[in-house]
VEXRODO-867515 format. One line per field, with one value per atom (N, C-alpha, C): residue number from 1; atom name; x, y, z. Coordinates in steps of 0.05 Angstrom, whole numbers, plus 5000, padded with zeros to 4 digits. Atoms other than C-alpha are relative to their C-alpha. Layout:
BEGIN
resi	c(NUM:...)
name	c(CA:...)
u	c(X:...)
v	c(Y:...)
w	c(Z:...)
END
This chain:
BEGIN
resi	c(1:1:1:2:2:2:3:3:3:4:4:4:5:5:5:6:6:6:7:7:7:8:8:8:9:9:9:10:10:10:11:11:11:12:12:12:13:13:13:14:14:14:15:15:15:16:16:16:17:17:17:18:18:18:19:19:19:20:20:20:21:21:21:22:22:22:23:23:23:24:24:24:25:25:25:26:26:26:27:27:27:28:28:28:29:29:29:30:30:30:31:31:31:32:32:32:33:33:33:34:34:34:35:35:35:36:36:36:37:37:37:38:38:38:39:39:39:40:40:40:41:41:41:42:42:42:43:43:43:44:44:44:45:45:45:46:46:46:47:47:47:48:48:48:49:49:49:50:50:50:51:51:51:52:52:52:53:53:53:54:54:54:55:55:55:56:56:56:57:57:57:58:58:58:59:59:59:60:60:60:61:61:61:62:62:62:63:63:63:64:64:64:65:65:65:66:66:66:67:67:67:68:68:68:69:69:69:70:70:70:71:71:71:72:72:72:73:73:73:74:74:74:75:75:75:76:76:76:77:77:77:78:78:78:79:79:79:80:80:80:81:81:81:82:82:82:83:83:83:84:84:84:85:85:85:86:86:86:87:87:87:88:88:88:89:89:89:90:90:90:91:91:91:92:92:92:93:93:93:94:94:94:95:95:95:96:96:96:97:97:97:98:98:98:99:99:99:100:100:100:101:101:101:102:102:102:103:103:103:104:104:104:105:105:105:106:106:106:107:107:107:108:108:108:109:109:109:110:110:110:111:111:111:112:112:112:113:113:113:114:114:114:115:115:115:116:116:116:117:117:117:118:118:118:119:119:119:120:120:120:121:121:121:122:122:122:123:123:123:124:124:124:125:125:125:126:126:126:127:127:127:128:128:128:129:129:129:130:130:130:131:131:131:132:132:132:133:133:133:134:134:134:135:135:135:136:136:136:137:137:137:138:138:138:139:139:139:140:140:140:141:141:141:142:142:142:143:143:143:144:144:144:145:145:145:146:146:146:147:147:147:148:148:148:149:149:149:150:150:150:151:151:151:152:152:152:153:153:153:154:154:154:155:155:155:156:156:156:157:157:157:158:158:158:159:159:159:160:160:160:161:161:161:162:162:162:163:163:163:164:164:164:165:165:165:166:166:166:167:167:167:168:168:168:169:169:169:170:170:170:171:171:171:172:172:172:173:173:173:174:174:174:175:175:175:176:176:176:177:177:177:178:178:178:179:179:179:180:180:180:181:181:181:182:182:182:183:183:183:184:184:184:185:185:185:186:186:186:187:187:187:188:188:188:189:189:189:190:190:190:191:191:191:192:192:192:193:193:193:194:194:194:195:195:195:196:196:196:197:197:197:198:198:198:199:199:199:200:200:200:201:201:201:202:202:202:203:203:203:204:204:204:205:205:205:206:206:206:207:207:207:208:208:208:209:209:209:210:210:210:211:211:211:212:212:212:213:213:213:214:214:214:215:215:215:216:216:216:217:217:217:218:218:218:219:219:219:220:220:220:221:221:221:222:222:222:223:223:223:224:224:224:225:225:225:226:226:226:227:227:227:228:228:228:229:229:229:230:230:230:231:231:231:232:232:232:233:233:233:234:234:234:235:235:235:236:236:236:237:237:237:238:238:238:239:239:239:240:240:240:241:241:241:242:242:242:243:243:243:244:244:244:245:245:245:246:246:246:247:247:247:248:248:248:249:249:249:250:250:250:251:251:251:252:252:252:253:253:253:254:254:254:255:255:255:256:256:256:257:257:257:258:258:258:259:259:259:260:260:260:261:261:261:262:262:262:263:263:263:264:264:264:265:265:265:266:266:266:267:267:267:268:268:268:269:269:269:270:270:270:271:271:271:272:272:272:273:273:273:274:274:274:275:275:275:276:276:276:277:277:277:278:278:278:279:279:279:280:280:280:281:281:281:282:282:282:283:283:283:284:284:284:285:285:285:286:286:286:287:287:287:288:288:288:289:289:289:290:290:290:291:291:291:292:292:292:293:293:293:294:294:294:295:295:295:296:296:296:297:297:297:298:298:298:299:299:299:300:300:300:301:301:301:302:302:302:303:303:303:304:304:304:305:305:305:306:306:306:307:307:307:308:308:308:309:309:309:310:310:310:311:311:311:312:312:312:313:313:313:314:314:314:315:315:315:316:316:316:317:317:317:318:318:318:319:319:319:320:320:320)
name	c(N:CA:C:N:CA:C:N:CA:C:N:CA:C:N:CA:C:N:CA:C:N:CA:C:N:CA:C:N:CA:C:N:CA:C:N:CA:C:N:CA:C:N:CA:C:N:CA:C:N:CA:C:N:CA:C:N:CA:C:N:CA:C:N:CA:C:N:CA:C:N:CA:C:N:CA:C:N:CA:C:N:CA:C:N:CA:C:N:CA:C:N:CA:C:N:CA:C:N:CA:C:N:CA:C:N:CA:C:N:CA:C:N:CA:C:N:CA:C:N:CA:C:N:CA:C:N:CA:C:N:CA:C:N:CA:C:N:CA:C:N:CA:C:N:CA:C:N:CA:C:N:CA:C:N:CA:C:N:CA:C:N:CA:C:N:CA:C:N:CA:C:N:CA:C:N:CA:C:N:CA:C:N:CA:C:N:CA:C:N:CA:C:N:CA:C:N:CA:C:N:CA:C:N:CA:C:N:CA:C:N:CA:C:N:CA:C:N:CA:C:N:CA:C:N:CA:C:N:CA:C:N:CA:C:N:CA:C:N:CA:C:N:CA:C:N:CA:C:N:CA:C:N:CA:C:N:CA:C:N:CA:C:N:CA:C:N:CA:C:N:CA:C:N:CA:C:N:CA:C:N:CA:C:N:CA:C:N:CA:C:N:CA:C:N:CA:C:N:CA:C:N:CA:C:N:CA:C:N:CA:C:N:CA:C:N:CA:C:N:CA:C:N:CA:C:N:CA:C:N:CA:C:N:CA:C:N:CA:C:N:CA:C:N:CA:C:N:CA:C:N:CA:C:N:CA:C:N:CA:C:N:CA:C:N:CA:C:N:CA:C:N:CA:C:N:CA:C:N:CA:C:N:CA:C:N:CA:C:N:CA:C:N:CA:C:N:CA:C:N:CA:C:N:CA:C:N:CA:C:N:CA:C:N:CA:C:N:CA:C:N:CA:C:N:CA:C:N:CA:C:N:CA:C:N:CA:C:N:CA:C:N:CA:C:N:CA:C:N:CA:C:N:CA:C:N:CA:C:N:CA:C:N:CA:C:N:CA:C:N:CA:C:N:CA:C:N:CA:C:N:CA:C:N:CA:C:N:CA:C:N:CA:C:N:CA:C:N:CA:C:N:CA:C:N:CA:C:N:CA:C:N:CA:C:N:CA:C:N:CA:C:N:CA:C:N:CA:C:N:CA:C:N:CA:C:N:CA:C:N:CA:C:N:CA:C:N:CA:C:N:CA:C:N:CA:C:N:CA:C:N:CA:C:N:CA:C:N:CA:C:N:CA:C:N:CA:C:N:CA:C:N:CA:C:N:CA:C:N:CA:C:N:CA:C:N:CA:C:N:CA:C:N:CA:C:N:CA:C:N:CA:C:N:CA:C:N:CA:C:N:CA:C:N:CA:C:N:CA:C:N:CA:C:N:CA:C:N:CA:C:N:CA:C:N:CA:C:N:CA:C:N:CA:C:N:CA:C:N:CA:C:N:CA:C:N:CA:C:N:CA:C:N:CA:C:N:CA:C:N:CA:C:N:CA:C:N:CA:C:N:CA:C:N:CA:C:N:CA:C:N:CA:C:N:CA:C:N:CA:C:N:CA:C:N:CA:C:N:CA:C:N:CA:C:N:CA:C:N:CA:C:N:CA:C:N:CA:C:N:CA:C:N:CA:C:N:CA:C:N:CA:C:N:CA:C:N:CA:C:N:CA:C:N:CA:C:N:CA:C:N:CA:C:N:CA:C:N:CA:C:N:CA:C:N:CA:C:N:CA:C:N:CA:C:N:CA:C:N:CA:C:N:CA:C:N:CA:C:N:CA:C:N:CA:C:N:CA:C:N:CA:C:N:CA:C:N:CA:C:N:CA:C:N:CA:C:N:CA:C:N:CA:C:N:CA:C:N:CA:C:N:CA:C:N:CA:C:N:CA:C:N:CA:C:N:CA:C:N:CA:C:N:CA:C:N:CA:C:N:CA:C:N:CA:C:N:CA:C:N:CA:C:N:CA:C:N:CA:C:N:CA:C:N:CA:C:N:CA:C:N:CA:C:N:CA:C:N:CA:C:N:CA:C:N:CA:C:N:CA:C:N:CA:C:N:CA:C:N:CA:C:N:CA:C:N:CA:C:N:CA:C:N:CA:C:N:CA:C:N:CA:C:N:CA:C:N:CA:C:N:CA:C:N:CA:C:N:CA:C:N:CA:C:N:CA:C:N:CA:C:N:CA:C:N:CA:C:N:CA:C:N:CA:C:N:CA:C:N:CA:C:N:CA:C:N:CA:C:N:CA:C:N:CA:C:N:CA:C:N:CA:C:N:CA:C:N:CA:C:N:CA:C:N:CA:C:N:CA:C:N:CA:C:N:CA:C:N:CA:C:N:CA:C:N:CA:C:N:CA:C:N:CA:C:N:CA:C:N:CA:C:N:CA:C:N:CA:C:N:CA:C:N:CA:C:N:CA:C:N:CA:C:N:CA:C:N:CA:C:N:CA:C:N:CA:C:N:CA:C)
u	c(4983:2561:5014:4985:2616:4993:5006:2605:5027:4974:2666:4995:5002:2671:5027:4977:2720:4997:5000:2739:5023:4979:2777:5009:4989:2822:5025:4977:2873:5013:4987:2885:4985:5016:2829:4999:4999:2850:4978:5021:2800:4973:5025:2742:5002:4996:2771:4996:5004:2773:4971:5028:2700:4986:5011:2683:5004:4994:2718:4987:5013:2691:4970:5028:2620:4997:5001:2633:5005:4993:2666:4981:5017:2625:4971:5027:2560:4997:5001:2578:4997:5006:2564:5025:4976:2636:5001:4999:2625:4979:5018:2571:5015:4985:2625:5019:4981:2667:5029:4974:2725:4998:4999:2743:5027:4976:2792:5004:4993:2825:5016:4988:2842:5016:4983:2902:5010:4993:2909:5021:4978:2978:5001:5000:2970:5027:4974:3032:5000:4997:3057:4980:5019:3008:4975:5024:2950:5005:4993:2985:5003:4997:3004:4973:5027:2931:4988:5012:2910:5013:4987:2962:4991:5009:2940:4971:5028:2866:4998:5001:2878:5011:4989:2920:4980:5019:2865:4975:5023:2812:5008:4990:2844:4977:5022:2775:4988:5010:2760:5019:4984:2783:5010:4990:2825:5016:4981:2862:5006:4992:2899:5011:4989:2912:5009:4988:2958:5010:4990:2977:5007:4993:3003:4976:5021:2962:4992:5009:2919:4972:5027:2853:5000:5001:2828:5007:4992:2861:5012:4987:2899:4979:5021:2832:4986:5014:2797:5016:4983:2856:4999:5002:2851:4974:5025:2778:5000:4999:2790:5018:4983:2847:4985:5015:2801:4980:5019:2749:5014:4985:2801:5010:4990:2827:4977:5024:2756:4978:5021:2715:4975:5026:2643:4989:5009:2627:4979:5017:2578:5017:4981:2618:4985:5010:2602:5024:4978:2646:4992:5005:2649:5026:4977:2696:5007:4990:2736:4983:5017:2686:4971:5027:2624:4995:5007:2590:4974:5023:2542:4985:5017:2485:5007:4994:2487:4990:5013:2442:5002:4999:2464:5005:4995:2492:4976:5024:2430:4979:5020:2386:5008:4991:2429:4998:5003:2429:4971:5028:2353:4994:5005:2352:5012:4986:2402:4984:5014:2364:4973:5025:2300:5003:4996:2332:5021:4977:2387:4994:5006:2350:4996:5003:2343:5028:4974:2402:5007:4995:2395:5008:4993:2410:5030:4972:2476:5010:4991:2488:4977:5019:2451:5013:4989:2459:4979:5018:2429:4994:5006:2401:5023:4977:2459:4992:5012:2435:5015:4986:2490:5006:4998:2486:4973:5025:2434:4978:5021:2396:4989:5009:2393:4985:5014:2375:4972:5026:2320:4980:5019:2290:4991:5007:2292:4981:5018:2259:4972:5026:2204:4987:5011:2196:4991:5006:2194:4992:5008:2153:5006:4994:2165:5029:4972:2240:5002:5000:2226:4991:5009:2188:5023:4978:2246:5023:4978:2297:4994:5007:2260:5001:5000:2252:5028:4972:2325:5018:4979:2362:4991:5011:2315:5012:4989:2341:4982:5018:2306:5006:4997:2294:5005:4993:2329:5017:4983:2361:5027:4975:2418:5024:4976:2486:5015:4986:2513:4981:5020:2452:5009:4993:2450:5014:4988:2467:5029:4973:2530:5018:4984:2554:5003:5002:2535:5004:4994:2568:4980:5020:2516:4976:5023:2460:5008:4991:2501:5000:4999:2512:4971:5027:2439:4985:5015:2410:5012:4987:2462:4992:5007:2446:4971:5028:2372:4999:5000:2392:5026:4974:2454:5003:4999:2439:4989:5008:2437:4978:5022:2393:4973:5024:2342:4991:5006:2347:4987:5011:2334:4972:5027:2275:4980:5018:2244:4994:5003:2256:4982:5016:2223:4971:5028:2159:4986:5012:2149:4991:5010:2106:5016:4985:2150:5007:4990:2170:5027:4975:2227:5023:4979:2265:4991:5006:2268:5021:4981:2299:5005:4993:2336:5024:4978:2386:5012:4986:2432:5025:4975:2499:4992:5005:2500:5026:4976:2551:5004:4997:2581:5017:4984:2609:4992:5009:2569:4983:5014:2549:5004:4998:2537:4996:5003:2545:5011:4991:2558:5021:4978:2611:4991:5011:2566:5001:5001:2558:5029:4972:2634:5011:4990:2648:4987:5015:2594:5010:4991:2620:5030:4971:2692:5018:4985:2716:4992:5007:2709:5014:4988:2720:5022:4978:2780:4989:5013:2737:4974:5020:2692:4972:5027:2632:4989:5008:2629:4996:5001:2644:4977:5021:2595:4973:5025:2539:4994:5003:2550:4994:5004:2553:4972:5027:2488:4979:5019:2451:5003:4995:2484:4990:5008:2468:4973:5028:2397:4998:5001:2413:4987:5011:2387:5015:4990:2411:4976:5022:2369:5007:4998:2360:4985:5013:2346:4990:5011:2300:4997:5002:2300:5028:4973:2375:5013:4987:2408:5028:4972:2483:5009:4990:2524:5026:4975:2579:5009:4992:2621:5001:4997:2642:5010:4988:2652:5019:4979:2710:4988:5013:2662:4987:5012:2632:5021:4981:2697:5008:4991:2721:4979:5021:2654:4997:5004:2645:5024:4977:2716:5002:5001:2704:4978:5022:2643:5008:4995:2639:4985:5017:2599:5012:4987:2650:4999:5000:2655:4971:5028:2579:4989:5008:2569:5011:4989:2616:4984:5014:2581:4972:5028:2511:4998:5002:2528:5017:4983:2583:5004:4998:2575:5024:4977:2624:4993:5007:2586:5016:4982:2626:4987:5007:2623:5018:4982:2654:5029:4972:2714:5014:4986:2727:4993:5009:2699:5024:4976:2769:5009:4991:2789:4980:5020:2723:5003:4999:2732:5027:4973:2807:5004:4997:2804:4988:5013:2757:5019:4982:2806:5025:4977:2864:4993:5008:2825:4999:5002:2812:5028:4973:2886:5013:4988:2906:4989:5012:2858:5007:4994:2882:5019:4982:2941:4986:5015:2896:4980:5020:2841:5014:4985:2893:5009:4991:2921:4976:5024:2850:4993:5007:2837:5019:4980:2902:4996:5005:2886:4976:5023:2818:5007:4993:2848:5016:4983:2898:4984:5016:2841:5003:4997:2861:4980:5017:2828:5017:4986:2848:4979:5018:2812:5014:4989:2824:4986:5011:2811:4973:5025:2740:5005:4996:2733:4975)
v	c(4997:7000:5027:4976:7051:5016:4982:7112:5014:4990:7132:5020:4979:7197:5001:4996:7198:5027:4975:7266:4999:5001:7264:5029:4974:7324:4998:5002:7339:5028:4975:7410:5025:4976:7457:5007:4992:7484:5020:4981:7541:4986:5015:7492:4983:5017:7445:5015:4984:7501:5005:4996:7516:4974:5026:7442:4994:5006:7434:5019:4981:7498:4993:5008:7475:4975:5025:7406:5006:4995:7433:5020:4980:7495:4991:5010:7461:4977:5022:7404:4972:5026:7347:4982:5017:7323:4982:5015:7299:4978:5022:7252:4974:5023:7205:4989:5013:7155:5003:4997:7166:5019:4982:7221:4996:5009:7198:5019:4982:7249:4984:5014:7218:5020:4980:7258:4991:5007:7254:5019:4982:7285:5026:4975:7337:5006:4992:7376:5030:4972:7445:5013:4985:7496:4984:5016:7448:4980:5020:7395:5014:4986:7447:5008:4993:7469:4975:5024:7397:4994:5005:7388:5019:4981:7452:4995:5007:7432:4977:5023:7365:5008:4991:7398:5018:4982:7449:4986:5015:7395:4972:5027:7338:4982:5017:7314:4984:5015:7290:4977:5025:7219:5000:4997:7236:4976:5018:7189:5012:4989:7204:4977:5019:7161:5016:4983:7191:4984:5012:7174:5021:4981:7206:5012:4986:7255:4985:5012:7226:4990:5010:7195:4970:5029:7124:4986:5016:7075:5016:4984:7130:5012:4991:7154:4976:5023:7087:4985:5014:7057:5013:4986:7111:4992:5008:7094:4971:5028:7020:4995:5003:7026:5009:4991:7065:4978:5021:7010:4976:5023:6956:5007:4991:6997:5000:4998:7005:4982:5018:6943:5001:5003:6930:5027:4973:7005:5010:4986:7052:5023:4981:7097:5023:4976:7168:5012:4989:7197:5026:4975:7269:5009:4987:7309:5026:4975:7370:5024:4977:7416:4993:5006:7387:5016:4982:7435:4991:5014:7405:5016:4988:7424:4987:5010:7412:4972:5026:7350:4981:5017:7318:4970:5029:7253:4986:5011:7242:4993:5005:7247:4976:5022:7199:4974:5024:7151:4990:5007:7152:4985:5013:7135:4972:5026:7079:4980:5018:7050:4990:5007:7050:4978:5019:7005:4979:5017:6967:4971:5028:6901:4990:5007:6903:4993:5007:6865:5014:4987:6906:5030:4972:6974:5003:4996:7003:5026:4974:7078:5017:4980:7133:5027:4973:7205:5021:4978:7273:5014:4982:7326:5019:4982:7364:5017:4984:7423:5000:4997:7424:4973:5024:7351:4993:5005:7321:4991:5011:7282:5021:4980:7338:5022:4978:7392:4991:5010:7349:4999:5002:7336:5028:4973:7410:5013:4988:7431:4987:5013:7380:5009:4992:7401:5030:4971:7476:5007:4995:7485:5028:4972:7560:5002:5001:7545:4986:5015:7496:5019:4981:7551:5020:4981:7599:4987:5016:7546:4997:5004:7531:5026:4974:7604:5011:4989:7622:4983:5017:7562:4985:5013:7530:4972:5027:7460:4982:5018:7397:4997:5007:7379:4970:5028:7312:4993:5008:7272:4988:5012:7248:5012:4990:7254:5020:4982:7290:5019:4982:7334:5029:4971:7410:5012:4987:7428:4992:5010:7385:5014:4989:7414:5030:4971:7487:5013:4986:7527:5021:4979:7582:4988:5013:7533:4991:5009:7504:5023:4977:7573:5009:4991:7592:4983:5018:7531:5001:4998:7535:5025:4975:7607:5001:5002:7590:4987:5014:7549:5005:4994:7585:4992:5005:7581:4972:5028:7508:4996:5003:7516:5008:4990:7556:4981:5017:7510:4974:5025:7447:5005:4994:7480:5003:4997:7499:4974:5026:7431:4982:5018:7396:5008:4993:7434:4990:5009:7405:4971:5028:7343:4982:5019:7286:4977:5023:7216:5007:4993:7222:4985:5016:7167:4993:5008:7156:4981:5020:7093:5006:4997:7096:4982:5018:7055:5012:4988:7095:5013:4985:7130:5027:4973:7192:5010:4988:7239:4993:5012:7209:5018:4981:7272:4998:5005:7254:4975:5025:7182:4986:5017:7132:4971:5028:7057:4983:5017:6998:4980:5019:6943:4978:5022:6890:5008:4991:6931:5002:4998:6945:4972:5027:6870:4989:5011:6854:5010:4988:6902:4994:5006:6879:5024:4975:6947:5022:4977:7016:4996:5005:7008:5020:4983:7038:5028:4975:7092:5001:5005:7100:5007:4993:7138:4983:5016:7102:4971:5028:7034:4993:5004:7041:5001:4997:7065:4976:5024:7009:4975:5024:6957:4999:4999:6979:4991:5007:6974:4970:5028:6908:4979:5020:6874:5005:4995:6902:5009:4987:6941:5027:4973:7010:5018:4979:7074:5015:4986:7119:5030:4971:7195:5007:4990:7225:5028:4975:7281:5022:4979:7317:5009:4991:7329:5013:4985:7382:5008:4990:7394:5012:4988:7434:4986:5008:7412:5023:4976:7468:4997:5001:7447:4974:5021:7391:5014:4987:7403:5015:4986:7424:5026:4976:7477:5019:4987:7499:5028:4974:7555:5022:4980:7590:5008:4995:7583:5014:4987:7603:5030:4971:7669:5015:4988:7681:5002:4998:7697:4979:5020:7634:4989:5012:7604:5019:4980:7668:5004:4995:7676:4976:5023:7605:5002:4996:7619:5021:4978:7685:4992:5007:7655:4980:5021:7598:5004:4995:7624:5030:4971:7700:5012:4986:7752:5012:4987:7786:5025:4977:7842:5026:4972:7913:5017:4982:7974:4998:5001:7965:4975:5025:7892:4990:5008:7891:4989:5008:7885:4972:5025:7828:4977:5020:7791:4990:5009:7790:4993:5007:7781:4971:5028:7705:4994:5004:7707:5010:4989:7750:4982:5018:7704:4975:5024:7644:5005:4993:7679:5001:4998:7695:4972:5026:7624:4982:5018:7592:5008:4991:7633:4982:5018:7588:4974:5025:7526:5004:4994:7559:5003:4996:7578:4973:5026:7507:4985:5014:7480:5011:4987:7531:4991:5008:7513:4971:5028:7439:4997:5002:7450:5010:4989:7493:4979:5020:7437:4974:5024:7386:4979:5019:7353:5004:4997:7347:5005:4996:7369:5002:4999:7356:5003:4998:7371:4980:5019:7326:5010:4993:7325:5005:4995:7353:4993)
w	c(5024:6511:5001:5001:6508:4975:5023:6463:4993:5009:6422:4978:5020:6383:4985:5017:6324:4986:5014:6295:4981:5021:6229:4994:5006:6218:4983:5018:6164:4997:5009:6138:5006:4996:6157:5030:4972:6225:5007:4995:6218:5006:4996:6212:5025:4976:6265:5026:4976:6316:5006:4996:6305:5008:4993:6307:5030:4972:6374:5019:4983:6403:5005:4997:6390:5016:4984:6418:5030:4973:6481:5014:4987:6495:5001:4999:6477:5019:4980:6524:4989:5011:6476:5001:5000:6478:5025:4975:6550:5000:5003:6526:4995:5010:6501:5021:4982:6540:4990:5012:6492:4976:5023:6443:4986:5015:6389:4976:5022:6343:4979:5022:6276:4984:5012:6250:4973:5027:6175:4990:5009:6163:5014:4984:6218:5011:4991:6236:5007:4996:6257:5018:4984:6283:5007:4996:6275:5023:4979:6319:5027:4974:6371:5012:4990:6375:5014:4989:6388:5027:4974:6443:5021:4981:6476:5008:4994:6471:5019:4982:6504:5028:4974:6559:5015:4988:6571:5011:4992:6581:5008:4991:6620:5009:4992:6642:4978:5023:6572:4994:5005:6556:4971:5027:6495:4991:5012:6448:4973:5026:6384:4983:5020:6322:4976:5020:6271:4976:5024:6199:4980:5020:6136:4986:5014:6095:4975:5025:6040:5003:5000:6022:4998:5003:6012:5025:4977:6058:5022:4980:6094:5020:4983:6122:5013:4990:6128:5022:4980:6166:5027:4975:6219:5015:4988:6231:5009:4992:6231:5024:4977:6280:5025:4977:6326:5009:4993:6324:5012:4989:6336:5029:4974:6395:5021:4982:6425:4989:5011:6404:5017:4986:6424:5009:4993:6424:4980:5019:6391:4990:5012:6343:4987:5013:6324:4986:5015:6269:4987:5014:6246:4987:5013:6201:5013:4987:6221:4993:5008:6185:5005:4991:6219:5025:4978:6267:5012:4988:6317:5020:4979:6363:5027:4973:6438:5005:4995:6435:4977:5024:6370:5007:4996:6400:5013:4988:6443:4979:5021:6381:4983:5016:6341:5017:4983:6401:5000:5000:6403:4974:5025:6329:4999:5000:6339:5018:4981:6399:4987:5012:6358:4979:5022:6305:5007:4994:6342:4998:5002:6341:4972:5028:6266:4988:5010:6235:4974:5026:6171:5003:4996:6203:4996:5005:6180:5013:4990:6191:5009:4991:6228:4993:5007:6203:5006:4996:6220:4974:5023:6173:4997:5005:6141:4976:5021:6099:4973:5025:6046:4986:5017:6025:4988:5015:5979:5017:4983:6031:5019:4981:6082:4987:5015:6032:4991:5009:6004:5023:4978:6072:5009:4991:6091:4980:5020:6026:5001:4997:6037:5026:4974:6110:5000:5001:6092:4971:5027:6029:4990:5008:6030:4990:5009:6022:4973:5025:5966:4977:5020:5928:4994:5004:5938:4985:5012:5918:4970:5028:5853:4984:5014:5836:4996:5002:5850:4982:5013:5821:4976:5024:5770:4996:5001:5787:5016:4986:5812:5030:4971:5885:5000:5001:5893:5024:4978:5950:4991:5010:5904:5013:4986:5937:4982:5019:5874:4987:5010:5864:5000:5003:5855:5024:4976:5927:5003:4998:5925:4980:5022:5859:5002:5002:5869:5027:4975:5924:5007:4994:5917:5014:4988:5934:5029:4973:5992:5020:4982:6021:5007:4996:6012:5020:4982:6048:5028:4973:6104:5014:4987:6117:5010:4991:6125:5028:4974:6187:5016:4988:6213:5029:4971:6287:5005:4997:6306:5020:4980:6368:4987:5013:6329:4977:5022:6268:5010:4990:6309:5012:4989:6345:4978:5023:6278:4987:5014:6248:5015:4984:6306:5002:5001:6296:4975:5026:6226:5002:4999:6218:4981:5016:6195:5018:4984:6218:5011:4987:6267:4987:5013:6230:4972:5027:6156:4990:5011:6127:4970:5028:6061:4994:5008:6021:4974:5023:5975:5010:4992:5975:5011:4989:6018:5012:4990:6049:5030:4973:6113:5018:4983:6147:5029:4973:6209:5001:4999:6222:5027:4976:6278:4991:5007:6274:5023:4978:6320:4991:5005:6325:4982:5017:6294:4971:5028:6231:4989:5009:6227:4994:5005:6232:4975:5023:6181:4974:5025:6129:4995:5003:6142:5004:4995:6167:4981:5017:6138:4972:5026:6062:4993:5009:6026:4993:5008:5994:5016:4979:6054:4991:5007:6027:4977:5023:5960:5008:4993:5989:5019:4981:6046:4986:5014:6001:4982:5018:5951:5016:4984:6006:5011:4989:6038:4979:5021:5972:4992:5009:5951:5019:4980:6017:5012:4992:6023:5029:4973:6087:4997:5001:6105:5020:4982:6136:5011:4988:6180:5002:4997:6175:5025:4976:6243:4994:5010:6222:5021:4979:6289:5010:4993:6290:4975:5022:6246:5009:4996:6243:4973:5024:6194:4991:5012:6147:4982:5014:6117:4970:5029:6048:4989:5017:5998:4981:5017:5950:4977:5023:5894:5009:4989:5940:5012:4982:5974:4990:5009:5929:5004:4996:5931:5029:4971:6006:5013:4989:6021:4992:5007:5985:5015:4985:6029:5030:4972:6103:5016:4987:6118:5025:4977:6165:5024:4978:6206:5010:4992:6206:5015:4985:6230:5029:4973:6289:5015:4987:6304:5008:4995:6300:5024:4979:6348:5024:4977:6393:5006:4995:6390:4985:5012:6365:4972:5025:6309:4996:5005:6275:5009:4994:6301:4982:5016:6268:5009:4990:6313:4991:5007:6294:4972:5026:6223:4983:5015:6192:5009:4989:6238:4994:5005:6226:4971:5028:6150:4991:5008:6148:4992:5009:6147:4973:5026:6088:4977:5021:6048:4998:5001:6068:4985:5015:6043:4970:5029:5977:4987:5011:5967:4998:5000:5985:4978:5020:5936:4972:5028:5876:4985:5016:5857:4993:5006:5863:4978:5021:5821:4973:5025:5769:4989:5009:5766:4987:5011:5755:4973:5025:5700:4978:5020:5664:4992:5006:5670:4981:5017:5638:4972:5026:5582:4984:5013:5568:4995:5004:5568:5021:4978:5633:5022:4976:5701:5024:4974:5770:5022:4978:5834:5026:4973:5907:5017:4981:5966:5011:4987:5992:5030:4971:6063:5015)
END
């Protein structure tokens, strides 16, 4: 069975660069028979980076599927077109702000192989610290962190997709920083006693998932609102997803966390922890400049949201 990696990218070139650097330098990108970039309204400097990346690595079997910027069907259609283009495959899908370890696909493949004969298996996912499911697993696996979490934030420990870690950027940053270096984080996680695979049936964050062609046919293609539709379908049809508890990857930010995290140096620190380049006195300004640029860029958006709330309206940004 061919293994196809889909990478969805839209507007966060800073995140996409780190995503690709970890895939390429860590070597996991060569695990796949095909690497398909799903371009959601990508243009300009972002598109030029993609063209240069593909030219620099001609040994990788690239493909590109492009569409206009937007959510809903504009994202689902890109994924569905990829599956139609490469049927009878095993599909791994990540977002542009997903940062992976060197052995992440092998771990998800082991989880898939362990359940492939079960007709009720739907999606395979790793542990992701800043989503509800991943944070819950980590706090259960590391009781010392659970005690710190409870003391700091005074909120419940829950696997709900819209729980405290999803809502609160401060919690998202805190738990991510506890596992900054992916190699070290995975080594620590694998020392903890826990079943390697945990079945569950509920909505969860699908920033990094694996599924097969049978499941795609059964569900009738990726739903219009992929995360919501997939979660609802799994529950309604009495299927299950699998958490691979020995695989940890990072996801940078959901839209409700983004303002907080963009004001922090988390993105730069994730790069430094996994690819080197920690700041010195000589490069301190250059290290923190992207953080200040992000802060300046988010001010008009933050102001619009504040005005909308004052007027009694609502304003949301796209999830990433």
